[in-house]
N, C-alpha and C positions, 0 to 999 in steps of 0.2 A: 600238432600245436597251434598251427593256424586254424585248423577246423575248432578247436577249443576256444581260442580267442573270437572267432565270429560268433559262437554261440554264446559265450560271455557277454558280448558288446550287444547281441540283438537282446539278450534277455535283460540287461540294464537298460535299453532305449526303450523296451516295452514296460518296464516299470515306471521309467519318466513319462511316458506317454500317457499312461493311466487308463487305457480304454478298456483293459480287462482287470478284474481283481488279481490281487498278489498271488493268491493260490492258484489260479489258472495259469499264470505267467511262469510260476515254478513248476508246475506240473509239465507243461510244454518244454520247457528247459529239460527237464529230468528225462521226458520220453526222447528228446534229442540226443542226449547222451547215449541212450542205448540204441537207437535206431541207427546212429552212424557209427556203431561199434566202440565207440571210446569206453565204456563201461558194460560189464555182463549183467545178467539179470539180478543176481544176489547184490552186487554194488548199487544197481539203480535203485532197488528198493530197500537198502540197508538205512535209509534215514526213518522209516516207519516203525523200526525196531530200536532206535537209538534212544538211550535213556535221557537225553535232553528233551525230546519229543514228549516222551511218557511224562516228564516231571512237569513239563509247561501244562499239559493238559490237566494233572491233577492240581497244580496249582491255581487253575481257574475254577474248579470245583470248590476248593478251600475258600477262595474269594467269594464265590457265591454264598457260601455257608455264612460267611459273615455278615455279606449283605442283606440274606433272607432272615437272619435272627435278630437283626435290628444294631450290630455294633457300628457299620459304616454310617448308617443314618443317625445314630446317637453321637459319633464322632462330629458329623456335620453339625450337628445342633448345638454342639458344644461350642464348636468354632464361632459359629455366629453369635452366640450368647456372650461370648468373651470380647467380641468386637465392640459391644455397646453402640454409641453412634459415631464412631471414628471411622470413615472410609479408609484411611491410611492403615489403621489398625486391622481392620476387616482384610484389606489387601495382603497385609503381611502374615494374617492368622491363616487365611486360606491357602496361601503359598506354603507356608510351614506345614499347616494340616496335610495338604495334598503331597507333600514330600515325604511327612512321616507315615502316611496312610499307605503311600505306594511301594514304601519298603516290605509291607506284609500283604498287601492287596495289589492286583495287576494295575498298571498304570490306568489301561481302559476304565476298569472298576472303578478307580479312585475318582477319575473325572466325571463318570457317569453317576455317581453317588454324590460329589460335591457341586456339580453344575448346577441342579434346580435350586439348592439353597443359596448357592451363590449369586444366582439371578434374582431370586426372591428378595435377598439382602440388599442387593444393590438397588433395586427399586424402592424398597423400603426407606432406605438412606438418602434416596434422592440422587443417587448417581446412576450411571449406566453400567450394563454388564459388560461392555467392552472395556472397561477401566479394571475388570477383576478376573475375565475369563483367561486370558492368555496367561497370565501370571500362574493360575491354577494349573493350567496345561504343562507349562515349563517346569512347574514346582514337582509335577507328578514325574516327569522325564528325569529330572534331576534326583528325586527321592528314590528312583529305582536303583540307585548307586549305593544305597545304605546297606543293602544285605545281598547275600549270594542269590537268593531267589526273587530279588526285588524287580529284576527285569530280564528278559530273555538272553540278551547279550552277555550279561554277566554268567549264565549258565553255560552258555556256548563257550565262552573262551576258557572257562574253569575246566568243561570236559575236554576241550581241545588239548589243554595242558596234560590232563590225565591221561588222555590217549596216546599223547608223545611221550610218556614215561616221566613227565616232571610232576612236581608236586603242585598239587591245586592251591586254591585259595580258602581260607576258613570262611565261617559263614558271615561274621561281622567285619571282615577284612577290608572289604570294600569300603565299609563306612570311614576307614582313615582317609581316604580322599572325598569319598560321598559327602560327608558332613562339612568339611570346609566349602566345598563347591555349594552346598545346599545355603550355608550362611551368606556366601557370596552373591547367591540368586537373590535372598532376602535383602541384603545391603543395596544392591544394584537396583531392584524395584521400588525401594523407598526412597533413594535419592536421584535415580536418572530415568529407569524404566517407567515409573509412574507418569513422568512428565511426556514420554514418547507414545504411550498408549492414546489409542485414538478415542475421541468421544461419538461413537457410531450410535444414530437412534435406531432402536429396534421395536418390534411389535411383538414381544415374547414375555410379557408380564404374566408370570406363573400363577396356576391356580395350585397351590399346595394344599396339604390335607387339613391344615388349620383352617385355611380359607375356605375350603370345601365344606368342612364341618359348619361354620358359621352360616354359609349359603343354604345348607341343609335346615339348619335349626331355623331361619326365617322363611324358607319357602314350606315346609313341612309342619312347622309349630311343634317341633318335638320337644320343646323346653316345658310344654304345659303339663305333660302327663306321664313323667317319668319319676320313679321313687325306688328308694333302697330300705327294705325291711330286714329286720333281724328276728330270728326264730328265738323265742326266750326259752327258758326251762320248763314253763307252766303252759307253753302252746298246745293245742290238740292236734297240731301238725306233727308233733314228735311221733316217730315209729309208724308213721303213714306213708303213701306214695302220692305222687302226683295226680296219678289216675284215680285215687279215692275220693277226690273233689273235683266238682264241676265249676273250677274258677271262671271258665270263659261266659257259662250260661247264667250261673247264680250270682256272680260277682262283678261281671262285665270287667274282669282283671286278667291280663296275660302275664305268665312267669316266663321272663325273658332269658334269665341266667342265674345259677346259683353259685355262690363262693362258698366252699368250706372253710370254716374258721379253725376246724380241727381235722384236717386230711389224713388218712391213713392208707397210705398205698398198699401195704400188705394185705388189707381187707377191700382193696378195689376203690377207695374213696379218694378220688383225684382233687385237686385244689379246686378246680372249676367245672362245672357242668354248664358247658356253653349252649346247649340246646336240650333242655330239660323234657323227658318223655314220661308217659304214664308209669314207667317202672321206676322212676327216679325217686328215692327215698328222701324225707326230710330229716334234717339231722340238728342237734341243739348247736346254736350259734350260727348256723347258715345265713348268709347274706342274700337276700332274693332281690334281684333287679325285676322290677314290675312295671307295666304300663296300664294305667287306668286314670279317669279323672278323678278329683280330689273327694268327692262324695263316696265314690267306690273304694278308694283306698282307706278312707276313715272307717267304713263298714268293715273292712277286711281285717284292718288293724284290731277292731273292738272283738270280732268274732274269734279271731286266732290268738289274740294276745300278742301282737306283733311289736317290735320297737321301730321307730322311725329313724334312720340315720341321714344325717346332713348329705345333701349332694354338692359335689364340686360344681364350679360354673359348667354349664351344659356341656360347652365344646370339650373341656377336659373330662368330664364325666363320660360322655361319648369315645374319647380317644383312650383314656385309661382303664375303662371298665366295659366297654363293648367292642373294642378294635385290639388287634395284637398280631403277632406274626402270622398266626393261623386262621384268625376270624377276621374278617372285615365288612365294610359296609360300601355300597354303591348304589347308583341310580339305573332304573330300568325304564323303558319306555314301551308301552305296548302297541304294536302294530295292528292294522285292520284284519290282517288274517291269523292272529294269534289264537291259539286253542283258549286261551284265558277270556276273551271276549266272551260276554253273557254269563260268565261264571260268577257265583257268589264266593267272596274271600273275606276272612276276618282278619283284621289287622293285629299284629302281634304273634300270630299263629305260625309254627314251624312246618313247612310242607316238605315232607321227605323226599317226595316225588322229583321236586327240583332243587332240592338241598338247601333252601334258604328259608328264612324268617322275614315275614313283611312286617316292617318297623313303621311306615307311615305311607300316605298315599297323598296325592295331589291331582286334581283336574282342573284344565283350563288355568293353571297357575295359582289356584286357591286350593289350600289344603283341605283334606276330607277329613272331618272330625268324627264321622260314624264309624262304628267298629267293624260293622259288616257291611260291604259294599258289592255291587254288581260292576263288574269290570267293563269299561267301555274302551274302543281304541282311542288311542292318544292319553291314556292315565299313565301316570308317573308314579313309580313306586321306589321307596327306600327300602331296600333289602339288605340283609345280614347274613353271612353264611360263611363258611370256610373259603378262604381266597381261591383254592384251587376248583372249588365248585362254582363260583361266581365266574372264574374265567372260563370256565367249560360250558356255562349256561348258554353263551352265545353259540356255541356248535352244537348243542343239543335242540336249542329252541332258536331257530333261526328268525322267528317273527317277534322276538325280544330285542331292542336295541339298548345295550349297555353303553353308559355313560362314561367315558373315562377309561383308562387302563387300570384294571384291579391289580394286575401284576406290578405294574410300576407302583401303584399307591402302597401295597404291601411293603415295598422296600422304604417307606418313608415312615413306617411305626417304629417307636424308640422304645416300647415297652419290653424289656428284657425278660425272657422266660428261662425255662431249665435247658432249653436246647441251645440257647444263645451261651449258656457256660461251657456246654458241651462242644460248640464250635471253637469258642476261644481255646478250650483244652486242647483240641485237635491242632490248632495252630502253634499252642506252646510245645506239643508234644513234637511236631515236626522241627522246629527250631532245635530243641533240646537234642533230637537225634543227629541232627546236622552239626550242631556246635560240637558235640563230643565225638562225633564220626562213627557212631553205633553202626550204622547201615549205610548202603550208598545213597544218595541224594533223592534217585527216582523212588527207591523203594520207602524212604522217609515220607516223602509227599503223597505216595500211594496209600500208605498206613493212615495217615490223617485225613486223606479224602475217604477213606474207607469208613472211617469213625463217623464222619459227617453223613455219608449215606446210609450206612446201617443204622444209625440212631433217628434218622428222618428229619436231620436239621434242614435238609434239602429233599425234596422229591427227585427220585432219579430222572423223570422227564425235565424237571427244571435243571438239574445239575447238567445235564446233556445240552439243554439251550443255552445255559451259562458258559459253556466252552466257548472260547472264539475258535472256531474249526478253521476258519480262514487263516488265522495265524499258525494253528497247529501243522495244517496241511502244507502251508508255505515253507514253514522251517523244514518239516519232514522231506519236501522235495528238494530243497536249496542244499540240504547236506551232502547228496550226491555230487553236488557242484564242486564242493571243497575237495572230496575224493577225487572228482576228475582233474581238478587244477593241480593236484599232486602228481597223479597218475601220469599226466601227459607233459609233465616238467613246466607247465605253464607258471604254476605257484613260483617253482625256481626261479624262473625267468625274470617274473615282477619283482621277487626278492632280491635277486642279484641286480636288477635295476636301482632298488632301492639303497642297496648296499654300496654299488659303486657310484651312485649319485650323492649319497648324503652320508653313509656309514664310514668312509675313508676320513671324512672330517672329524667327526665326534659321536658318540651314540646320541649325545642330546640333539644333533641335527636328524638323526634318523628317527627319533622319539617324534620330533615335530613334524617330520614327513609322514609318518604313520598316522599321527592325529589328523593332519589336513587332508591326507587321501581318504581316510575314514569317515571324516565328517562331511566330505563333498559327497561320497556316495549316500551317506544317510539323510541328506538333504532331499533326495529324490526318490530312494527305495528304501524299503522297510528295514530298520534298524536290525532286526534279527537276519535278515538276508545280507546284510552289509557285515555283521559279526560273522557269519558264516564264511563270507567270501575271504576276510581279511585274516581270520585267526590262523590259518594254515601258511599264508604268505609271510606272516609277522614271525612264526616259529622258525621258519626255514632260514629268515634274514638274521635273527638272534643267533641261532646254531653256526651260520656262516662266518659271523664275527666272534664266534665262541664267547659270547655273553650272556647274562640272563635274560629269558624271555619274559620273565614277569612284569618289569616295568612297560614293555611294549604291548602285552596283552592287557593290563590295566588300561593303557592309553586307548586301545581298541574299544573296550567297554565304555569308557567315559565319551569318546568322540561318537560311538554309535548311538549315543543317549542326547547329541547335541543337535538334533534336527530343529533349531531355532529359526530358521531362515524361509521355510516354505510351510504351507498349510498341508502338504502331501507327505511329508517325511515321517510322521507319526501319525496313528490313529488318534491320539488325543488333540493333536494340532487341528485335524479335520473334524473332530466331535465340537470344538469351540468356535469354528470358523463361521457359521451361519449364526449360531446363538449371540456372537458378538459382534456381527455385520463386519467382520475383518475382511481385509483385501490382502492380494499378494504381499504388497509393498508394506502392509503393516507389520507382517511378520518380518520382513527383512530389516526394517527400521528399528523395531524393538529388538530383535534377535541378535543383530551383528555386534552390538558393543558387549552383549552377554557372552557370545561365542569367543571372542577375543579375550574376555577374562578368563574363561575357562580354559582356553589354550595356553596362557601365560600361566596360570595356576598350574595346569598340569607338567608344564615344562621345570616349574620351580619346585613343586612338592614330590611328584612321583619318582625322581631319582633318588630323593633323600629317603622316602619310605620303602621303596624298592630298589636297592642299589643294582647298577649294572653289572 
């Protein structure tokens, strides 16, 4: 037991020190338990087959599916539009939005999604990001308490209950306390917290996709020669293929994209032909997005009896008709060693070798209006292609510089596609399976993640990148710690200390002690690790007093998500620290009153909802 307490103490100190990442600390702790003979091999590695770990990994994939298919970006955009010009309203909407979103998406994913639009909105409203970002982080931590899968501590305490032979919690049961706490968070920030938030000046005025589009329009003059044409019933194009006509040479026009007005998937006709080739047929009512000067377009319309469709404002036209979850645009700069230097390229052409379509070009900050140009070092091109191809372009062609992050930009696209609804269906499927207890939670999450992967909502490579492996490995490596605490009797020792010190007075005193001990741990070590440590201790303490463990386990879930006092307690706090220019004392000043409110609310409501 002394050895166990030493390993536990060193583990906590390493978490507080922060020199190593949490997964490394957890793995060292796990190996120590084996090397000192506290656990055997199967016990040491038991965390990696634990349903909790598998479920959490699957939830990251589901969250990535929602992000990649536009749902999280759309939600963020809606939040911003509802705020109008009120900073207070924006604060409430972002806090509420992050809370609701984190009920179905990971807290980290929620903050990652909302942080760019929050920063952008703050600047556009004339306020500072520091007035909004901390509420977003705290809102996401609180919103995780709305559902069983909202945050890992919920899953951990639920599985600990099940493994102890007790009845677990239903999917929305956490919302009985989570919703009141989220409302308290909103009221706190409106009347108290907003005044305590610092006014930190930062140099992080963002370049979002809308700003980027306007920059491209100005730099490349792309608003001069884009048109949308409709194929009429009398057009000679009907029943012919793109390769039957030499649009580039004869008409000086490029066909960028074709939208089928009457798609028929059974016949292989997709709604959109993003990159038409010589074998692409023309069909009645097709809408062609073309590039060419006005004279060339007029000639084309007369020759092929095409109808002219009105364009949206050019930024909306680019966003709505040329960019989506699968296809995007970005800038590249040609370096002196590039294989492109000296080659002739034609604007508007799709280059299969590179997997991109050249949309426009600029040299020395001046748009190049010629259709065919000889590439020189330093030339900048606006390219369009599948997001993954653009992302890989820098790997295959090291002498091309890609401006910005295509992967990051792809998550800002709000156009919904068929895959968007598949991802939403996968989420609903998991919730239904969990609510009606059809299959175990890990299986429900795996089935939903499988739907997202099989249908291509998220490429497998991106799905694995979307998993926070540090969190997954840390939780898997910390689970044996909970087992060792019980095996050595250390958990019983700590539980007896809680019982003897507080339980003999009244269960409400024990509940308060559990909350304070757990929240103390959560300020300095990961909330998942905190839940893993506290859950078995609380079960033993409740059994010793012969009272229900449910209220105490709920208190563990709540207090594990109350890391409001430090920037290191949760990943979300750390994410907003630099962006908001926050200091350690900012968290302490803003977080302390909220933590006190959570403590009081827990003591008042939890025993009523889950009696002792």
